N, C-alpha and C positions, 0 to 999 in steps of 0.2 A: 829590864824590858818586859819581862813577863808580868811583873807586878802592875804595870799600867793596864794591861788587858784584863786582869782580874778585877781591878778597880772599876773600869768601865762596865764590865759585865755585871758586877754586883750593883752598881748604880742603876743599870737598866732593869735588873730584877726588882730593885726597890721601887722604881717608878711604875713599872707594870703592876706590881703588887698593890701599890697605893691606888691605882686606877680601879683595879678589881675590888679592892676594899671599899672604896667610895661607892661603886656601883652596887655592892651588896648592901651597904647601909641605906642607900637611896631606895632600894627595892624593899627592904624591911620596913622602912618608914612609909611606904606607899607612894613615893614620889614618882616612880617610873610610869605608872599608869596615867598620870595627869599631864605628861609632857606634850601630848598631841592635842589636848583640848584647851580651849580658852576658858579661863576661870575655873578649871577643874571639872567642868561638866561636859561629858561626852555627848555628841549629837549623833554619831554614827556607830552602829553595832552590827556585827555579823550574827544573825540569829541561828541559821542552820545551813549546812552544806551537804548536798546529796550527790555522790558520784554516779553519773549515768553509765559511763564506760570509761576507757582509759584516756579519752581525749575530751570528754565533756562532763560538766557538772552543773547542777542547779544550785543557786545561791539565794537564800532569803536574807535580805538585809533591812535594817530599820534605820530611818533617818527622821528625827524629830517626831517620833511616835507613829510614823507611817511606814509600812513595809513595802518592799519592792522585790519581785521575783525575777531573777536574771539567769539566763542560760549562758555559761561561759564555755568557749571552745577554742580550738586552734584557728579556725577560719574566721572567727569573730564572736562578738558578744551580742545577745539578743535580749531585750527587755520583754518578758512574757506578760507580766501584769504589774501595773503601777497603782499606787495609792491604796493599798490594802490597809484597812483600819487595823490598828494594833488591838488584838483580841485580849491581851493581858495573859496571865497565867491560865492554863486550862482548868476547867472545873473538874471536881471529882465526880465519880460515877453517880453518887447519890444525888448531887445537885443537878446533874444532867438528866437524871431519871425524873425528878420532880418537875423540871422545866418542860420536859416532853409531855407529861401528863396534864399540864395546866392549859 
């Protein structure tokens, strides 16, 4: 009688271990990041999150190269600014200095 329980429990551990093992392999091969995107290219990205207080936060998100600033809160969500052009990576100080002098 007890041998049946041990058999079922060991089979359960084997199946759960196989699921975790496959998930680990998929993550190592980089397959987990592409599950939500069509063709492996992501259109939506979370750029930055700034907590305002315990109940509200500002979220800057990018969709197709255009950024949107949204205020998230318990009472509702408000779009503060739409269609912000993607500035790309910030310039270094020397490049910003030469641009301001020109």
